[in-house]
N, C-alpha and C positions, 0 to 999 in steps of 0.2 A: 584611598588618600589618605597619607600622615599632613600632618600641620606642624607648623613650626611658628613660633613666637619669637622676633625678635625686638630686645629691647635696647633700644636707644636707636635713635636716627640719622647718626651721624657717619661719617665717612665708613669706618668699621661696620656698622650697622646693616647698611645700604650694598656696602659690598657686599658680605655676606650673604644678603638674601638672593641679590642678581644670581651668585655663585649656585649657592642651595637651588633656585629655578633652572638655572641653566644646564645642571650637570645630575638635576635628579634621575635616576631610573624609571623613578614612576610619577603621576603626577602627584602635586603638593601643595596645600594648600599656605601661605605667608602673610603672617601679617606682622606690619613694623610697628612698636610703639613708642613715641617721642614726648616727653614731656613738654618738649617745646614746638617749634618749626622745624621737618625731616631737613636735614643738608646744611643748617642754618651758619653752624659754622668752619664750614670748608670755604664760604666767598670770604674769610677773616687772612686767613693761609697766603704764605707770598707775598702778603701787602697787597693780596686783592689779585694778583696773580697766578695763584696755587701753583705752590714749588712741589711739584707730584712726587719726587725723586730724585734720589743721587748717584749718578752715573757710576758708581764702583761696584765693578763687574764680577769683583772676586768676592765672595758671599763672605768669607773669614774676615778678609779687609772689609765690607760694610759694616758686619756684627762688632769688629771694633770701634764703630761711631754711638755707642750705645753705653753709656758709666750702669746700668741696670739693665739684664736679659742679657749680655753676649753671650755666654753660653749654649743659654737656652735657644737663639737666636742661631746657633750653627745649624737645626734642623728644621726650622723654619723657612729658613736664603735657602736652603740646600733643597726646597722642592717647589721653595716661589721666589725667584731673585729679580733683580733687575730687570734682568735683557726679559725675562717672560713678563713683567710686569709691564714693561712700555709695548710689548707684542700685546697683551690683555687691551689696551687701551686702542693702539692702533686698529686691532681686528674688531674693535667697539668705534673706528669711525674716528677716534680721536688723534689730530696731528699733533708731533709734540717735536722740539727742541732740547738743543742743549747748552747750557753756556758753557765761558769758557773755563767756571769754576767747578762746571759739573753738574750743575742746580737744573733738573729740568721742567721746563712748563709747558702747555699749549702752546700752541704758536698765536693764538688769540691774545695770550697774556692777562687774559680775565677769567679769575676763578669759576664766572658765570655759566662758563664754556662745560665746565668740569662738572655742575651741577644739573646744568639742562640735560646732559648724556644720559647722567643717571635718575632723573628724574621719567625721562622716555623711558629708560629700560624697566623700571620697574611699574610705567602702565606696560609695554609689551609686554609683560609676564605676569600681568594682572598681580599683582603683588598688593596687598594693602595696607594702605599709612591709615595710623590712628593718631594725630596732630593735636597735640595740648590733651594727651591723657599717659598718668603717670601710673604704673603698677604697683600696687602699695604692698603685695606681698604674693611670695611664689612659692609654692609646696608642693615638695615628692609625695603621691600617692599611686601607691602602687607603680604601675607602668606609666602613667601621667604627669603631667604639669599643671598643678593648681592655680593658678592667676589670678590676683585678684584684683580686677579693675571698676572705674568709677562706672561702668555698662552693668557691673556683675560679675559672675565668676566665668571663668574660661580655661575650659582642656587646651594641652597642647599634649603633641607627643616628644617633642623639642623643643630647647629652647635655647637659644643664643645670647648672653651677655656682652654688650657693647657702650655700657652705659659711658664711657669715658673717665676721665680720671678729676679729682675737685678737693683739693686738701683742707680747703676751707669749708668743706658741706660733708663730713666722712659719712654722711648717712645716707648719701648718694648706696654703699657700701651696704648696705644691712641687706639688700636682695640676696648678696653673695652669701653673706655673714651668714643669713638663715637657710640658707640648702650649704654650710659644714662647712664651706671657706674662712681661710683664715686672711686678713689684712695686712699687709707691711705696714710700716710705719711711714706715714706721708708727709712729702713737703714739696715746695715749690720748686719747680726748673726752669731752668734758661729766662732769668730773669735781670733788672739793670742793679745797678748797685749805687747805693746812697755813701758820699763820699763825708769822712770827716775832716777833712781840710776846709779850713774857712775861704769865703768868698771864690768857690768851686764858679760857680754861674756865672762870673766874670768870663770864661770859658769856654761856656753852654755854644753846642752847634760846632765847635772845630772838631775835627776829623781825623784819626791818624792812621797812616797804612802801614802795613806791614809792621804791628811794634812787634816785639817781643816780652810774654809777659810770666812771671815767677810767681806763683800767690804760696806766701806761708801763714801757717797758723801755730801758735803757741811757740813759736821760733821754730819751726819744722816746714821745707817744702812741701806742700801736700802737689804742686799741682805746677805745670809748664808749659803754656801754650803761644802758638804768636798769630795775627791777622788783623785786622782792620776792629776799629773801636768808635768812639766818640764822645765827648765831654757832654755831658747834659746839666739842667741848673741844677741839681742835685748828686751827681757824680759822673755814672762812667754808662757806656751802653753799648749796643753793635756785637757782633760775631766772635769777637775775644772775648770777649766779656761773659756772654751766654754760654760760649764754651766753658770758660772758667767757674760759673754760678751750678752750671752741672754739674761738673765735677767736683764741685763742694758742695752738694745739697743739702747732706747731712751735717756739716758744720754748725755747731751753733757759733755762731761768729757773732757780735754786739760789739758798743761803742767802748767797753772794757778789754772784750777780745778780738779785737778787729783781725777781719783777711784783711793780710797789707802785701798790695800789688806792688812788687817793684818792678818798674817797667824801662823798657830799652826804649826809647823812640827812633832810634836808626838800627833796625835790628841783623843788619847785615857786619854792626861792627862792633867792637871791642873796646876796654879801655887804652891800650897799647894803640889802634889802627883811629881810634879818634884822637886820640891826646896829639899825634905827630900831626893828624889834617890839622888842627887849631895852629901848632906851634907852627905853621905852614901860613896860613891865614893870618894869624900874626906878623908870621915876617913880610907879607906882602899886603898888609893894610895896616898900618904902625897906626895910622891917625883916627881909623874909625873908633867908632864904639863897640865895646866889645860885644855889647847885644845884638848890634845890624848884625856882627859876626855871624854869632850864635843863629839870625834870623836866617842865614841862609844856610840853615842844616834842617831846623825843623818849623812848623807856622809861627809867623809872630805874634800872636796872643798866646801862645803856649811859651815862649821864650819870657815875654813881659812877667807872666804869671811864675814861674819859675827861678826867675831872678828877685823878684819878691819875696818869695817862699823863701829861698836862702839865704838872705840879705846878702845880697851881691848889688853893687854898684852897675847898675846900666850904659851909666855917662863916661865909666872909665874907658880913658884910652888903650887901644890895644898892648902898646906900646910900652904901658902903665903894669900890666895886669902881669902878677906874682905867679910863682911856679904852684903854691896852694891856692893860689886864686884857681889858677887852671884846671888843677886838680877838681877841684870842687864842680867846676862846670860841667868838667869829661863825665864824674861820677852823675851827675843830675841828669845827664844828657842816655846816660848807657843805663845807671839802676836810679831812676828816679821814686821813691817809694809813696804810696800812695795808701790810706787806710780805710778800709770800706765797712761799714760798720752796721747795716743789714739792706737789705731786698729794698727797690724804692713800690712802693704798694701798687695793687694793681697790673704789674709788669710784667709777671710771668705768666708766661707761654705753654708750659706743662705742668704736669702733676707729677715727680717720683713718687714710684711707691705703688701697691695696687693689690689685689689678689697674686698670692703665692707662688711662685712659679713651681715649685717640687710640687704641687695639686694639679699642675696643667700638664698632659703629653703633650707637648712641643712637633710629632708628627701629626694630630689632628687637633689640637685646640680644645680636648676635649678634657673635662675633667675626670680627674684618677678616683674621685669622692662619689660622685652624682653622675651616674651614665646617661646619656642624652640630655648633659649640659656642654653648653660650650662656649668659649673664651675669645674675644678681642679688641685690638686696640689697645687705648690707653688706660681701661681697669687694670688691665692687667700689669703684672711692677716692670715695666718694659719703660723707658724712656731713651732717647736720643738725643745728637747735638742737633742743632739748626742747620738747614742745608736742603731737605724734604728727607730725613732720615725716620721722622716720627711719622710721616704719612708712609714710608716704606712699609716698616712695623705694620700699620693700620693694614695696608693690602695685605700684606703676605700671610696675616694670621687671621685677615676674616677670609680670605682665599681659601684659608684649610677650615677653619669651621664652618662654611658656606659648602662645603665637598661632602664634612664630616656629618655637619645635621641634614645634608640633603640625600643622603645616605648610599653618595658614588664616591669612589678612588679614583675617579680621572683626574689628573693632572696634565697643567700646559706641557 
């Protein structure tokens, strides 16, 4: 009977352990080591609802949602894609539903349901759990892995590292480095942004739907996206901002060199179409204050803020509006500039960077440097956009790692 150490008791580590137990051709002894509480992190995913995946059924389209790891994931997702992942959860008794935006959740809308399923499977397969137990060191001796724990030294035949990512604490990667692997540069990803503009707190809590955002750095366009976002007391957050920060994770923006967000608050309109619309509004409402006409197009608080920012008189009657002023209003609605100077502290969701993918076999998740060593989850240099993509990478990589570590090549 072989034995396997799973280092990390998050979603990836637990998935790998269960898959190894289910598919191993011979009896296998599996132990999960976690520095804290097993599956604690899954309770916070999807705002507590657990956004398990995103229903993109074409694996190449799915892989395009990862700023880091796209080509590596072609092989991973070709073996365990979204439909197979959904089937795995359904086969294990978890009923799911798909939202209109393609995000997938348990029907309970409660992450505890997912955690309870995993805990029941760990119990079913008699997988040992060592909580609050950090592995201090692992070394390869002959064909065995020697793990140094608080309780002493334990030998294992195979090891799966699923310690997650943490750009703030590079020490968590020491186990990987000690086994001969390189770690790429680490940065936060999927975070809110602090804006340089004064009095931004005045519009905190106002949401914008379906905006278009062009992002510039050093006077060069670096990313374009669209979607919803929200103004906060410090800046901006929400899905469109998270996409932007994922794409720009490795840009060293600052107060002196900001990310410039050029926001079209009216995604489906350009300068010409909006200009004509405002001409018609002015013609039909000559006695109204111009700011009240603009409030028919965007939230009132944003209109007030933009008029103040651009030194426009909100009380001017529509009939008195000059062409120059009208052009200025149109520009501020379809191409309004905001300067992002830093991430909002502690707002980041994932880490960009990790185990160098050139050193990992994408078909098995086994190390190319150290046989019997496997990786899965966020410890790898893989990160995706919000919407279930990071958990999908977790499930797929963990499934392959579990198959490999368990000594089976059975796939769904």
